[in-house]
PLY file of the C-alpha trace (Angstrom):
ply
format ascii 1.0
element vertex 320
property float x
property float y
property float z
element edge 319
property int vertex1
property int vertex2
end_header
0.00 0.00 0.00
1.40 3.37 -1.01
1.48 6.44 1.17
-1.87 8.13 1.70
-1.81 11.85 0.98
-4.42 14.56 1.34
-4.06 17.77 -0.65
-6.01 20.67 0.85
-6.77 23.89 -1.00
-7.67 26.36 1.74
-10.24 29.07 1.23
-11.82 31.48 3.66
-15.05 29.47 3.84
-14.28 26.07 2.32
-11.62 23.37 2.10
-11.28 21.52 -1.21
-9.54 18.22 -0.53
-8.05 15.60 -2.83
-7.21 12.18 -1.39
-4.74 9.72 -2.93
-4.69 6.24 -1.35
-4.54 2.51 -2.10
-2.20 2.64 -5.10
-3.35 5.95 -6.58
-7.05 5.56 -5.82
-8.39 9.12 -5.61
-11.38 10.90 -4.11
-12.39 14.57 -3.94
-14.57 16.36 -1.43
-15.40 19.81 -0.07
-15.81 20.76 3.58
-16.54 23.96 5.45
-13.48 25.67 6.85
-14.88 25.48 10.38
-14.73 23.17 13.42
-17.85 21.39 12.14
-16.23 20.94 8.73
-13.06 19.55 10.35
-15.10 16.92 12.20
-16.83 15.95 8.95
-13.42 15.64 7.29
-12.22 13.34 10.10
-15.41 11.29 9.80
-14.95 11.00 6.03
-11.42 9.65 6.49
-12.62 7.24 9.18
-15.39 5.96 6.87
-12.68 5.07 4.36
-10.77 3.24 7.13
-7.89 5.67 6.84
-6.19 6.17 10.19
-3.33 8.43 9.07
-2.72 10.67 6.09
0.05 13.01 5.08
-1.95 16.21 4.73
-0.44 19.07 2.76
-1.61 22.65 2.38
-0.16 25.96 1.34
1.00 28.52 3.88
-1.87 30.95 3.35
-1.94 32.66 6.73
-4.74 32.38 9.25
-7.22 30.47 7.08
-5.21 27.24 7.15
-3.94 27.27 10.73
-7.04 25.77 12.34
-7.34 22.75 10.05
-3.58 22.13 10.28
-3.78 22.09 14.08
-6.88 19.86 14.00
-5.24 17.24 11.76
-2.00 17.38 13.77
-3.89 16.77 17.01
-5.65 13.81 15.37
-2.26 12.19 14.75
-1.90 12.90 11.03
1.28 14.12 9.36
0.89 17.73 8.29
3.01 19.81 5.92
2.48 23.54 5.41
4.32 24.52 2.24
5.38 27.80 0.67
2.90 28.48 -2.17
5.81 29.18 -4.53
6.88 25.53 -4.25
3.42 24.38 -5.28
3.30 26.88 -8.14
6.72 25.77 -9.37
5.63 22.13 -9.25
2.43 22.89 -11.18
4.37 24.81 -13.83
6.89 21.98 -14.21
3.97 19.60 -14.80
2.50 21.93 -17.46
-0.79 22.24 -15.62
-3.21 24.69 -17.22
-6.30 24.48 -15.00
-6.57 26.83 -12.04
-9.56 25.89 -9.88
-9.90 25.02 -6.20
-10.34 21.30 -6.95
-7.44 21.33 -9.42
-5.26 23.10 -6.85
-6.10 20.46 -4.24
-5.10 17.75 -6.72
-1.82 19.54 -7.46
-1.04 19.87 -3.75
-1.73 16.15 -3.22
0.51 15.20 -6.16
3.25 17.50 -4.83
2.98 15.88 -1.40
3.24 12.41 -2.88
6.27 13.20 -5.02
8.20 15.66 -2.85
7.36 14.37 0.66
7.68 17.83 2.29
8.82 18.16 5.89
6.49 17.91 8.85
4.76 20.94 10.34
4.29 21.38 14.08
2.09 23.96 15.82
3.76 26.77 17.68
3.90 26.67 21.47
0.93 28.57 22.88
3.05 31.43 24.26
4.81 31.95 20.91
1.54 31.87 18.97
0.09 34.47 21.35
3.15 36.66 20.84
2.82 36.30 17.07
-0.85 37.30 17.17
-0.02 40.39 19.20
2.92 41.32 16.95
0.88 40.96 13.79
-1.93 42.98 15.32
0.59 45.71 16.08
1.74 45.59 12.46
-1.84 46.00 11.21
-2.46 48.94 13.51
0.77 50.62 12.36
-0.30 50.21 8.74
-3.69 51.76 9.51
-2.01 54.64 11.30
0.22 55.26 8.30
-2.81 55.34 6.03
-4.62 57.82 8.27
-1.57 60.07 8.49
-1.37 60.12 4.70
-5.10 60.83 4.51
-4.72 63.74 6.92
-2.41 65.54 4.50
-4.97 65.49 1.69
-8.23 65.73 3.62
-10.49 68.76 3.57
-11.12 70.89 6.67
-14.53 69.22 7.06
-13.02 65.72 7.21
-9.78 66.49 9.04
-11.25 66.39 12.60
-12.52 62.84 11.99
-9.14 61.73 10.69
-7.40 63.26 13.70
-9.72 61.41 16.07
-8.95 58.16 14.31
-5.21 58.85 14.52
-5.46 59.44 18.27
-7.45 56.23 18.68
-4.93 54.20 16.69
-1.98 55.70 18.58
-3.62 54.79 21.87
-4.32 51.23 20.74
-0.77 50.82 19.42
0.60 51.75 22.83
-1.83 49.32 24.44
-0.72 46.41 22.22
2.96 47.27 22.80
2.29 47.09 26.53
0.57 43.71 26.11
3.56 42.38 24.14
6.02 43.51 26.79
3.89 42.05 29.59
3.53 38.77 27.73
7.28 38.42 27.27
7.94 39.39 30.89
5.43 36.75 32.03
7.24 33.93 30.19
10.82 33.40 31.44
12.01 31.64 28.28
10.79 34.44 26.02
12.20 37.04 28.42
15.61 35.38 28.44
15.69 35.08 24.66
14.62 38.70 24.26
17.42 39.87 26.56
19.97 37.77 24.67
18.88 39.15 21.31
19.03 42.72 22.60
22.65 42.15 23.60
23.45 42.24 19.86
24.30 45.80 18.72
21.67 46.71 16.15
18.89 44.59 17.65
16.52 46.55 19.85
13.47 45.57 21.85
11.00 45.77 18.94
13.22 43.76 16.60
13.78 41.10 19.27
10.03 40.85 19.85
9.30 40.37 16.16
12.06 37.80 15.65
10.77 35.73 18.57
7.21 35.94 17.24
8.12 34.82 13.71
11.02 32.36 14.20
11.22 29.35 16.51
15.01 29.34 16.63
15.13 26.06 18.57
13.66 24.16 15.62
16.55 25.02 13.30
19.85 23.17 13.23
21.88 25.85 11.47
22.07 29.61 11.02
21.74 29.16 7.26
18.38 27.42 7.66
17.16 30.34 9.77
18.28 32.76 7.05
16.46 30.66 4.46
13.28 30.88 6.56
13.54 34.66 6.32
14.41 34.65 2.62
17.71 36.46 3.13
19.90 33.77 1.59
21.39 34.62 -1.81
19.76 33.25 -4.92
21.84 33.11 -8.09
20.65 33.17 -11.69
23.15 32.26 -14.39
22.58 31.33 -18.02
25.21 31.64 -20.73
26.94 35.00 -20.79
23.91 37.29 -20.72
22.43 36.37 -17.31
24.59 36.25 -14.21
23.35 37.89 -11.02
22.79 37.22 -7.35
20.15 38.70 -5.05
18.00 37.81 -2.06
15.89 34.73 -2.67
12.88 36.36 -0.89
11.37 32.89 -0.56
10.48 33.17 3.07
8.96 35.37 5.74
8.74 38.95 4.46
7.98 40.30 7.93
11.45 39.27 9.07
13.16 40.95 6.12
11.19 44.14 6.71
12.05 44.12 10.42
15.78 43.60 9.81
16.36 46.38 7.28
16.95 49.32 9.64
18.65 47.19 12.33
21.11 46.06 9.65
21.92 49.69 8.82
22.47 50.38 12.52
24.60 47.26 12.91
26.84 48.32 10.00
27.70 51.41 12.04
27.77 50.05 15.59
28.26 46.26 15.52
31.94 45.35 15.23
31.29 42.04 13.49
28.78 43.39 11.00
30.84 46.53 10.37
33.95 44.51 9.48
31.89 42.17 7.31
30.17 45.05 5.48
33.45 46.88 4.95
34.96 43.83 3.29
31.98 43.50 0.97
32.16 47.19 0.02
35.86 46.90 -0.76
35.03 43.95 -3.02
32.73 46.15 -5.07
29.33 45.18 -3.68
26.57 47.76 -4.09
25.19 49.47 -0.94
21.91 47.53 -1.07
23.78 44.25 -1.45
25.82 45.13 1.63
22.69 45.91 3.66
21.05 42.65 2.63
24.18 40.73 3.57
24.19 42.53 6.93
20.59 41.42 7.49
21.67 37.84 6.94
24.68 38.30 9.23
22.45 39.61 12.02
20.27 36.52 11.78
23.36 34.29 11.93
24.50 36.11 15.06
21.02 35.88 16.60
21.00 32.12 16.02
24.43 31.76 17.61
23.52 33.84 20.66
20.35 31.82 21.32
21.90 28.45 20.55
24.80 29.04 22.94
22.56 30.81 25.47
25.15 33.56 25.88
25.02 37.32 25.28
26.73 38.69 22.21
30.53 38.67 22.45
32.42 40.03 19.42
35.58 38.16 20.43
33.79 34.80 20.43
32.06 35.73 17.22
35.39 36.47 15.52
36.72 33.04 16.54
33.71 31.21 15.12
0 1
1 2
2 3
3 4
4 5
5 6
6 7
7 8
8 9
9 10
10 11
11 12
12 13
13 14
14 15
15 16
16 17
17 18
18 19
19 20
20 21
21 22
22 23
23 24
24 25
25 26
26 27
27 28
28 29
29 30
30 31
31 32
32 33
33 34
34 35
35 36
36 37
37 38
38 39
39 40
40 41
41 42
42 43
43 44
44 45
45 46
46 47
47 48
48 49
49 50
50 51
51 52
52 53
53 54
54 55
55 56
56 57
57 58
58 59
59 60
60 61
61 62
62 63
63 64
64 65
65 66
66 67
67 68
68 69
69 70
70 71
71 72
72 73
73 74
74 75
75 76
76 77
77 78
78 79
79 80
80 81
81 82
82 83
83 84
84 85
85 86
86 87
87 88
88 89
89 90
90 91
91 92
92 93
93 94
94 95
95 96
96 97
97 98
98 99
99 100
100 101
101 102
102 103
103 104
104 105
105 106
106 107
107 108
108 109
109 110
110 111
111 112
112 113
113 114
114 115
115 116
116 117
117 118
118 119
119 120
120 121
121 122
122 123
123 124
124 125
125 126
126 127
127 128
128 129
129 130
130 131
131 132
132 133
133 134
134 135
135 136
136 137
137 138
138 139
139 140
140 141
141 142
142 143
143 144
144 145
145 146
146 147
147 148
148 149
149 150
150 151
151 152
152 153
153 154
154 155
155 156
156 157
157 158
158 159
159 160
160 161
161 162
162 163
163 164
164 165
165 166
166 167
167 168
168 169
169 170
170 171
171 172
172 173
173 174
174 175
175 176
176 177
177 178
178 179
179 180
180 181
181 182
182 183
183 184
184 185
185 186
186 187
187 188
188 189
189 190
190 191
191 192
192 193
193 194
194 195
195 196
196 197
197 198
198 199
199 200
200 201
201 202
202 203
203 204
204 205
205 206
206 207
207 208
208 209
209 210
210 211
211 212
212 213
213 214
214 215
215 216
216 217
217 218
218 219
219 220
220 221
221 222
222 223
223 224
224 225
225 226
226 227
227 228
228 229
229 230
230 231
231 232
232 233
233 234
234 235
235 236
236 237
237 238
238 239
239 240
240 241
241 242
242 243
243 244
244 245
245 246
246 247
247 248
248 249
249 250
250 251
251 252
252 253
253 254
254 255
255 256
256 257
257 258
258 259
259 260
260 261
261 262
262 263
263 264
264 265
265 266
266 267
267 268
268 269
269 270
270 271
271 272
272 273
273 274
274 275
275 276
276 277
277 278
278 279
279 280
280 281
281 282
282 283
283 284
284 285
285 286
286 287
287 288
288 289
289 290
290 291
291 292
292 293
293 294
294 295
295 296
296 297
297 298
298 299
299 300
300 301
301 302
302 303
303 304
304 305
305 306
306 307
307 308
308 309
309 310
310 311
311 312
312 313
313 314
314 315
315 316
316 317
317 318
318 319
């Protein structure tokens, strides 16, 4: 009997699933993306006498988290895959159809062929921190929009915009307080935050975001952490006309965004990053290339600090 796989195309309201089992026997179904729908999905699998599947779905944010956690808790293997991997697989197979059911079939076929790595839910305290951090990000975006609107609004509308700005500023401060209290209430998060802030260039806000988006303990190398953030170099070379290297950007964009200004600060004030950046500049790298490399270097240092459970020490860093 071959491996049983379940491709899941996740939508806001529905889950389109495609099941491959018993030597390529296939079935399709649709369930509500809700606790009731999850129970019906489990009952459907049980009616087929399937006790374990390898379920695969794309990393589409909040809509897929609940079903992934449900299947994991039921003892199934779960993989949450970067959508670009699925798209690349579909393109390589010359697939032309783009429907929810076709996508579920593609995801199932990808799972069967590629056997992606297992997904595990975040610890409760990390998930809570992530929710708070992402809420803070949303509020900051709304505040930016209102500030831009204030500049172009008429005198009749401006008082309303100002009230909204004050409300958003107040709520941003409230969420920041909740984040700080949450970290202070969890000794492991507090210790990791303090260790990260020992790195010149990494402040409290950057440390908070890194801890909310990366479970450093689940990685076995600094390079794999950098890959998670999409700050590893990706090279394109073909003949003599194409030959360039830039960030892969296949990863968590929130981390890249959060590291940009800390990297600039680290180039000025972090001995390790400054020496590294200087060498790159002398070798002819463009300023943006140097900044991106500094972002990657900061992540490497962060991984080392947390793995060794020691504050940043430039002398130890030079020896490693």
